[in-house]
LUMFI-555649 format. One record per residue: residue in three letters; x, y, z of N, C-alpha, C in turn. Coordinates in steps of 0.05 Angstrom, whole numbers, padded with zeros to 5 digits, always signed. Example, Ala and Ser with C-alpha at 12.3 -4.5 7.8 and 13.67 -1.06 7.14 Angstrom:
REM residues 2
ALA+00264-00114+00156+00246-00090+00156+00264-00066+00156
SER+00257-00045+00142+00273-00021+00143+00258+00001+00157
END
This chain:
REM residues 180
MET+01901+05014+00519+01901+05011+00547+01922+05006+00557
ASN+01937+05021+00578+01959+05014+00589+01966+04984+00598
PRO+01988+04975+00603+01997+04944+00606+01983+04943+00640
PHE+01984+04958+00653+01974+04951+00680+01948+04952+00680
LYS+01929+04966+00666+01902+04971+00668+01890+04942+00656
ALA+01911+04933+00631+01901+04908+00616+01906+04885+00635
PHE+01927+04884+00645+01931+04858+00667+01908+04862+00687
VAL+01901+04883+00701+01883+04882+00724+01852+04879+00706
ALA+01848+04884+00685+01821+04877+00677+01817+04846+00665
THR+01845+04838+00657+01849+04809+00646+01847+04791+00682
PHE+01857+04802+00701+01858+04784+00725+01823+04785+00740
PHE+01814+04803+00738+01785+04808+00745+01769+04795+00726
SER+01772+04792+00706+01753+04777+00689+01755+04745+00692
ARG+01781+04734+00700+01782+04709+00704+01773+04697+00733
SER+01781+04718+00754+01773+04708+00776+01738+04717+00786
ASN+01731+04735+00768+01703+04735+00772+01684+04735+00744
PRO+01687+04707+00736+01669+04705+00710+01647+04710+00711
LYS+01637+04721+00691+01605+04725+00693+01595+04703+00689
ILE+01567+04704+00701+01545+04683+00706+01531+04686+00686
ASP+01521+04660+00671+01501+04659+00650+01478+04663+00663
LEU+01465+04679+00671+01436+04677+00688+01414+04663+00671
LYS+01415+04660+00645+01393+04642+00632+01399+04612+00636
ASN+01423+04607+00650+01423+04578+00652+01429+04569+00676
LEU+01426+04582+00698+01421+04577+00726+01400+04556+00726
PRO+01410+04540+00749+01386+04519+00759+01368+04535+00775
SER+01341+04532+00772+01324+04541+00787+01309+04532+00813
ILE+01309+04550+00834+01300+04538+00857+01281+04524+00863
TYR+01253+04531+00838+01232+04521+00837+01234+04488+00833
ASP+01259+04477+00822+01269+04451+00817+01276+04434+00841
ILE+01289+04445+00862+01297+04437+00882+01276+04420+00898
LYS+01283+04395+00905+01266+04376+00919+01272+04382+00952
ILE+01255+04383+00964+01258+04381+00994+01229+04367+01010
ASN+01223+04355+01026+01209+04352+01039+01198+04371+01067
ASN+01171+04369+01075+01161+04374+01097+01170+04359+01118
LEU+01161+04368+01144+01170+04349+01166+01151+04327+01166
GLN+01132+04319+01151+01120+04292+01151+01131+04275+01135
GLY+01148+04289+01116+01166+04276+01092+01150+04271+01067
LYS+01129+04291+01064+01116+04293+01042+01129+04314+01024
PRO+01134+04311+00993+01147+04330+00979+01132+04361+00982
ILE+01148+04379+00984+01148+04409+00980+01149+04422+00950
LEU+01127+04433+00932+01131+04437+00910+01144+04471+00917
LEU+01168+04478+00913+01172+04502+00915+01161+04519+00887
SER+01153+04505+00864+01146+04518+00846+01111+04532+00855
ASN+01102+04521+00877+01079+04529+00883+01079+04561+00899
PHE+01106+04571+00904+01107+04593+00914+01112+04610+00892
LYS+01112+04609+00867+01119+04626+00843+01105+04653+00849
GLY+01114+04674+00851+01095+04701+00852+01097+04711+00880
LYS+01108+04694+00900+01112+04709+00928+01146+04707+00932
TYR+01145+04727+00949+01170+04721+00962+01168+04699+00980
ILE+01197+04687+00987+01202+04662+01002+01225+04670+01020
LEU+01219+04666+01047+01242+04673+01059+01246+04642+01076
PHE+01276+04635+01071+01288+04608+01082+01302+04619+01105
VAL+01292+04604+01127+01301+04608+01155+01319+04583+01167
ASN+01340+04581+01172+01353+04556+01185+01340+04556+01216
VAL+01326+04540+01222+01316+04545+01253+01326+04520+01269
ALA+01324+04522+01297+01329+04511+01316+01315+04515+01344
SER+01306+04492+01358+01289+04498+01381+01309+04501+01407
LYS+01332+04504+01406+01347+04505+01435+01371+04525+01426
CYS+01363+04553+01417+01380+04570+01407+01375+04596+01418
GLY+01394+04612+01422+01383+04639+01437+01368+04657+01416
PHE+01367+04647+01391+01354+04660+01370+01329+04648+01366
THR+01323+04627+01385+01295+04610+01381+01267+04629+01378
PRO+01268+04651+01399+01242+04667+01406+01238+04684+01384
GLN+01255+04682+01356+01249+04687+01325+01229+04677+01317
TYR+01219+04657+01327+01195+04635+01313+01168+04659+01315
LYS+01166+04669+01342+01147+04688+01352+01147+04711+01325
ASP+01167+04721+01318+01171+04748+01300+01166+04736+01268
LEU+01168+04708+01269+01166+04701+01241+01143+04687+01236
GLN+01123+04681+01257+01095+04674+01258+01082+04697+01248
ILE+01091+04728+01267+01076+04749+01261+01077+04763+01234
LEU+01107+04759+01219+01112+04762+01194+01095+04744+01171
HIS+01086+04721+01181+01076+04699+01169+01050+04712+01165
ASP+01035+04715+01183+01003+04729+01192+01005+04756+01178
THR+01021+04765+01175+01020+04796+01169+01024+04799+01136
TYR+01032+04787+01126+01046+04779+01096+01039+04759+01083
LYS+01024+04737+01091+01019+04714+01079+01011+04719+01049
GLU+00998+04740+01040+00990+04747+01022+01018+04744+00992
LYS+01040+04760+01002+01062+04762+00995+01088+04750+00997
LEU+01087+04733+01019+01104+04718+01028+01103+04689+01045
GLN+01119+04675+01030+01117+04645+01042+01146+04640+01063
ILE+01142+04637+01084+01162+04634+01104+01169+04602+01104
ILE+01192+04594+01103+01197+04565+01100+01222+04557+01123
GLY+01215+04554+01154+01231+04546+01168+01248+04517+01160
VAL+01273+04519+01163+01290+04494+01154+01304+04484+01179
PRO+01293+04468+01191+01310+04456+01218+01337+04446+01212
CYS+01354+04447+01231+01388+04443+01222+01397+04441+01252
ASN+01416+04421+01252+01427+04412+01285+01454+04414+01281
GLN+01465+04427+01258+01494+04438+01257+01506+04454+01271
PHE+01494+04468+01281+01504+04491+01303+01496+04489+01331
GLY+01519+04483+01346+01516+04469+01373+01498+04449+01381
ASN+01492+04433+01364+01465+04415+01370+01441+04420+01377
GLN+01438+04439+01363+01410+04459+01376+01386+04452+01367
GLU+01383+04432+01349+01357+04416+01338+01359+04392+01339
PRO+01364+04375+01364+01374+04351+01368+01338+04334+01359
GLY+01320+04339+01362+01300+04324+01362+01290+04319+01331
ASP+01272+04296+01331+01259+04288+01304+01237+04301+01298
ALA+01224+04293+01276+01204+04310+01266+01178+04317+01284
ASN+01172+04295+01296+01153+04296+01316+01157+04317+01342
VAL+01180+04316+01349+01186+04334+01376+01193+04363+01360
ILE+01205+04369+01335+01206+04394+01321+01177+04405+01324
GLU+01158+04392+01309+01131+04397+01303+01118+04408+01329
GLU+01119+04394+01348+01106+04397+01375+01116+04417+01384
PHE+01142+04427+01385+01154+04447+01394+01147+04471+01384
CYS+01143+04475+01358+01138+04495+01343+01116+04510+01348
GLU+01090+04484+01352+01067+04490+01354+01061+04498+01378
VAL+01068+04481+01397+01061+04491+01433+01072+04509+01441
ASN+01095+04519+01431+01114+04544+01439+01110+04568+01431
TYR+01101+04568+01398+01099+04591+01386+01080+04590+01369
GLY+01061+04574+01363+01038+04569+01350+01047+04570+01322
VAL+01067+04566+01307+01084+04565+01287+01060+04549+01263
SER+01047+04567+01246+01037+04553+01226+01048+04556+01198
PHE+01068+04567+01195+01083+04567+01169+01098+04545+01166
LEU+01107+04537+01136+01121+04515+01133+01146+04508+01144
ILE+01145+04482+01152+01172+04472+01168+01181+04448+01148
THR+01206+04448+01140+01218+04424+01125+01225+04402+01142
GLU+01233+04385+01132+01249+04356+01144+01277+04371+01152
LYS+01285+04364+01171+01314+04367+01184+01338+04365+01157
ILE+01356+04381+01155+01374+04383+01135+01406+04391+01145
ASP+01423+04384+01127+01448+04402+01131+01450+04421+01111
VAL+01459+04447+01126+01462+04470+01110+01484+04476+01096
LYS+01500+04461+01111+01531+04467+01102+01546+04442+01105
GLY+01571+04441+01092+01583+04418+01095+01582+04394+01072
GLN+01594+04374+01077+01593+04355+01054+01561+04348+01046
ASN+01545+04347+01065+01519+04333+01061+01504+04354+01062
GLN+01512+04382+01045+01496+04402+01046+01470+04400+01029
HIS+01444+04406+01033+01424+04400+01017+01423+04417+00996
PRO+01414+04408+00970+01414+04425+00946+01399+04453+00952
LEU+01380+04452+00972+01370+04478+00973+01392+04496+00982
TYR+01403+04488+01006+01420+04509+01012+01453+04514+00987
ALA+01457+04495+00978+01476+04500+00952+01464+04518+00937
TRP+01439+04517+00927+01431+04539+00915+01430+04569+00930
LEU+01426+04567+00953+01422+04590+00969+01449+04605+00976
THR+01468+04594+00977+01494+04595+00983+01517+04596+00964
GLN+01513+04590+00938+01530+04589+00916+01522+04604+00887
GLN+01539+04623+00884+01536+04643+00866+01535+04630+00842
GLN+01543+04608+00836+01545+04589+00808+01515+04585+00810
LYS+01497+04576+00824+01477+04564+00823+01451+04588+00828
ASN+01458+04607+00845+01440+04630+00846+01440+04658+00831
GLY+01463+04661+00819+01473+04684+00802+01476+04705+00819
LYS+01472+04712+00843+01474+04736+00857+01501+04732+00871
SER+01504+04711+00898+01530+04715+00915+01533+04691+00926
ASN+01556+04688+00933+01569+04662+00951+01560+04678+00984
SER+01555+04657+00997+01555+04663+01027+01556+04630+01045
SER+01565+04631+01069+01560+04608+01087+01545+04615+01102
VAL+01524+04594+01111+01511+04594+01139+01527+04595+01163
LYS+01524+04618+01181+01543+04621+01202+01530+04612+01228
TRP+01500+04614+01225+01493+04606+01256+01457+04599+01246
ASN+01445+04589+01273+01419+04585+01265+01405+04612+01260
PHE+01381+04609+01243+01362+04634+01245+01378+04655+01225
GLN+01397+04641+01203+01405+04661+01181+01380+04657+01163
LYS+01379+04684+01145+01353+04685+01129+01361+04693+01100
TYR+01347+04675+01085+01353+04683+01056+01327+04685+01046
ILE+01327+04710+01026+01303+04724+01017+01301+04719+00983
VAL+01282+04702+00974+01283+04698+00947+01256+04718+00932
SER+01261+04727+00914+01239+04744+00897+01220+04725+00887
PRO+01197+04739+00880+01177+04719+00868+01179+04715+00840
LYS+01200+04715+00831+01214+04704+00803+01232+04682+00807
GLY+01237+04678+00834+01255+04657+00843+01286+04666+00842
GLN+01291+04691+00847+01316+04701+00846+01323+04709+00869
LEU+01351+04700+00877+01360+04710+00910+01367+04736+00910
ILE+01351+04750+00936+01355+04778+00934+01378+04783+00955
ASP+01374+04773+00975+01395+04775+00997+01394+04755+01023
TYR+01417+04759+01037+01416+04744+01062+01425+04758+01081
LEU+01411+04749+01104+01414+04767+01132+01422+04746+01152
TYR+01437+04753+01169+01452+04740+01197+01432+04738+01219
SER+01433+04719+01234+01416+04715+01256+01409+04739+01268
THR+01424+04762+01273+01418+04779+01294+01392+04794+01278
THR+01391+04794+01254+01371+04809+01236+01340+04800+01246
ASN+01326+04818+01263+01297+04807+01270+01279+04807+01241
PRO+01264+04781+01246+01246+04774+01221+01228+04796+01217
ASN+01220+04820+01236+01203+04842+01228+01221+04867+01216
SER+01244+04865+01216+01265+04885+01211+01255+04896+01180
SER+01264+04921+01177+01259+04933+01150+01270+04921+01132
LYS+01297+04911+01137+01314+04894+01114+01296+04874+01104
ILE+01273+04864+01113+01260+04843+01105+01230+04858+01095
THR+01221+04871+01111+01192+04882+01106+01189+04896+01085
LYS+01212+04915+01077+01215+04934+01054+01207+04920+01030
TYR+01214+04897+01028+01202+04878+00996+01178+04876+00998
LEU+01159+04875+01024+01138+04864+01027+01110+04891+01029
LYS+01124+04908+01024+01100+04933+01029+01097+04949+01002
END
């Protein structure tokens, strides 16, 4: 191998180390509570796709709750939607658990799972979003949560498949292609 190719190969092997997929933490071991403060056992969703969506009630994307509910109703045998309230983007989820729950039920008829309000980025990032956004934990890719209603798709085997920005409608073929 010529010296330049050897340098390039060495450089890229150092900057992009291979990830040992066998020793990755499992998403099913992450602890998070529902809006009522009771633990959610993510392991209960093995065998289903999981769509995590950081949600907010005062956002321009908030009407996506309606489409998330339609997606939930259509594919509930294959898909678990988990809404994750977050107040880190424009303070658009200021309410407590009771306010969030009432808003979701009254305005959108939400019956899919909603977690406690958490941080999805920054110093107090919840372990769930550390797993979703860090390649060293998920084995797939690094990402950052840009705004409310960003979506993360996890396979029935607990592997990160993809993430989609807020502008992607929940009923987009980018999501439903996995469910058909």
